[in-house]
N, C-alpha and C positions, 0 to 999 in steps of 0.2 A: 929119180924125181928131179925135174928141172924147175927151179924156182925163178920167178920173175918179180920185179919190183913195180911200184906204181908208175914210174917213168916209162917202163917198157909196156905197161898196159895202155898208157895214154898214146903210145906210138901206134898201137893196133886199133884203138877205139877213140873216136872223137868225143872225149869226155874230160871234164876238168876234175881235179882232185876232189873238190867239194861235191860234184855230182856223183862220183864213184862212192864216196862215203855216205851220201844221202841215199843212194841205192842200197848200200849195205844196211843202213838203218831201216829201210822199207822192205828188207829181206828179198830183194830182187837181184842182188849181186853177192857172191860169196864173201864171207868174212876172211880177212887176211890171216895168214899164219905168222904169229909173232916170234921173232928170233931176236932176243935182246930188245932193243928199242926199235928195231926195223920191222917192216911189214912186207910179207911176200905172199904170192899166190903160186899154185902149181900151174905150169904152162897149159896142161891139157884141160884144166878147169876153165881157164879163160877162153880157150878155143871152143869149148862146149858152150859157153855163154855167148860168144860171138856168133856161133851157128844159130843159136836160139833167137838172138836179136835179128839176124839176117832173115830168118824164117818168119818173123813177125809174131813171135811168141807173146802171149797175153801176160798180164801181171800175175795171174794165178799159175800159169805155166812156168814163168821165171822163178816164182817162189818154190814151186815143186822141184825144179832143177837144183836150186840152192840147197833145199832140204836134203836132196839126194847126195849132193857133193859133201855136205857136212856129215851125213851118216856114213859115207864111204871113208871119210877121214877118220871117224871114230872107230870104224871096224878095222882099219889098218894099223891102229895103235897097238 
C-alpha cells in the first residue's frame, strides 16, 4: 500500500486543501486514513478519483466511487 499526503494530492490535482476537505464533506472525495495526527490516502484511490474527474463523472457517480473505496477499506481490515 502506497500512502500519499495532502501535498502530494495537490501536486496531482488543481485543488486547495479547503476544496478537498469540502469534497470529503460532500462525499465526493474519499476520507483520509488517519495515522496519528496525519492524514493519508492510498495512491490507487486518488488515481481512481482522477480518472473519474477526467471522465466527467457526475456528483452521484463520484459518491458511488467513494462509497466503494470506503467499503473496500473496511473489507480489507
